[in-house]
C-alpha positions as CSV (number, residue, x, y, z in Angstrom):
1,M,177.8,58.4,226.3
2,G,176.3,57.4,223.1
3,L,174.9,54.7,220.9
4,F,176.4,51.4,221.3
5,D,178.8,52.5,224.1
6,G,182.1,50.7,224.1
7,T,182.0,48.9,220.4
8,S,183.2,49.9,217.5
9,L,179.7,51.2,216.3
10,E,179.6,53.7,218.9
11,Q,178.1,57.1,218.0
12,P,177.5,60.2,220.0
13,V,174.0,60.8,220.8
14,T,172.5,63.9,218.1
15,C,169.6,66.2,218.0
16,A,166.5,65.0,216.2
17,R,166.0,68.5,214.6
18,C,169.4,69.7,213.6
19,R,171.6,66.5,213.6
20,Q,174.3,67.9,215.4
21,A,176.0,66.4,218.8
22,M,173.9,67.1,221.9
23,A,177.0,69.3,223.3
24,A,176.8,71.3,220.0
25,C,173.0,71.5,219.4
26,E,171.8,75.1,219.9
27,C,168.1,74.4,219.2
28,P,165.6,76.1,221.8
29,R,164.6,73.7,224.7
30,D,161.6,73.9,227.1
31,A,161.8,73.3,230.8
32,H,161.7,69.7,230.2
33,G,164.5,69.4,228.0
34,E,162.2,68.8,225.0
35,V,163.0,70.8,221.5
36,C,160.7,73.8,221.3
37,A,160.6,75.7,218.1
38,P,158.7,78.8,217.8
39,S,156.2,77.1,215.6
40,D,155.3,75.1,218.5
41,Q,154.3,78.2,220.3
42,S,151.1,80.4,220.4
43,P,151.6,83.5,222.1
44,R,148.8,85.9,222.8
45,V,149.0,89.4,222.3
46,R,146.5,91.7,224.0
47,R,146.2,95.4,224.6
48,E,145.1,96.7,227.9
49,K,145.1,99.7,229.9
50,R,147.3,100.5,232.8
51,R,147.5,103.8,234.9
52,G,145.2,105.1,232.2
53,K,147.4,104.3,228.9
54,W,147.5,101.8,226.5
55,C,149.9,98.9,226.5
56,T,150.5,95.5,224.6
57,V,151.1,92.5,226.5
58,I,152.5,89.4,225.0
59,A,151.6,86.4,227.1
60,D,152.0,82.2,226.7
61,L,155.5,82.4,225.4
62,D,157.7,79.5,226.8
63,P,160.5,81.3,229.0
64,A,162.9,78.3,228.9
65,A,162.7,78.0,224.9
66,T,162.6,81.8,224.3
67,D,165.0,84.4,225.1
68,M,162.3,86.8,226.3
69,K,165.2,89.6,227.4
70,A,166.4,89.7,223.5
71,M,162.8,89.5,222.3
72,L,161.8,92.5,224.4
73,K,165.2,94.2,223.3
74,A,164.3,93.8,219.7
75,L,160.7,94.7,219.9
76,R,161.3,97.9,221.8
77,T,164.3,99.1,219.4
78,E,161.7,98.2,216.1
79,L,158.6,99.8,217.7
80,G,160.6,102.7,219.4
81,T,158.9,102.1,222.8
82,G,159.7,101.3,226.3
83,G,158.5,98.3,228.1
84,G,159.3,95.4,230.4
85,E,158.9,92.0,231.7
86,S,156.0,91.3,234.2
87,N,155.0,87.9,235.6
88,G,156.5,85.9,232.7
89,E,154.8,88.6,230.3
90,L,156.6,91.1,227.8
91,V,154.7,94.5,228.4
92,L,155.3,97.4,225.6
93,Q,154.2,101.1,226.1
94,G,151.5,101.9,223.5
95,D,149.1,100.2,221.5
96,H,151.1,98.2,219.1
97,R,149.2,94.8,219.2
98,D,149.0,94.3,215.4
99,A,152.9,95.2,214.5
100,V,153.8,92.8,217.0
101,V,151.7,89.9,216.0
102,D,153.0,90.7,212.5
103,R,156.7,90.4,213.9
104,L,156.1,87.3,216.0
105,I,154.4,85.5,212.8
106,A,157.5,86.5,210.8
107,L,159.7,85.1,213.4
108,G,157.7,81.8,213.1
109,Y,155.4,82.0,216.1
110,K,151.8,81.3,216.0
111,A,150.9,84.5,217.1
112,K,147.2,85.9,217.4
113,A,145.8,88.9,218.7
114,S,143.3,88.4,221.7
115,G,141.0,90.8,223.4
116,G,139.3,93.7,222.0
């Protein structure tokens, strides 16, 4: 299916961002199918105490448009720490708020530190 189906002017439907056919497009999309670039997301990074120890929590990421598992693995490797996913949020062991904000900004997110 495409534009001008069944005519000599038939063209495949293309992505508005990368100009590739929709079947070949690899742009991140949200749950509604709309293109959702990292610059469209504003994650909040906070630190909190859990079980008496500091941890860094990354919230407000779109799970459909972000590969949460790969991002968590990259952050754990880069920071040399443990962590996991909890209730749609990424949790890293230790107080790494400023380093995580810097890394997310380098990836193109509009990240902000929140909390005290």
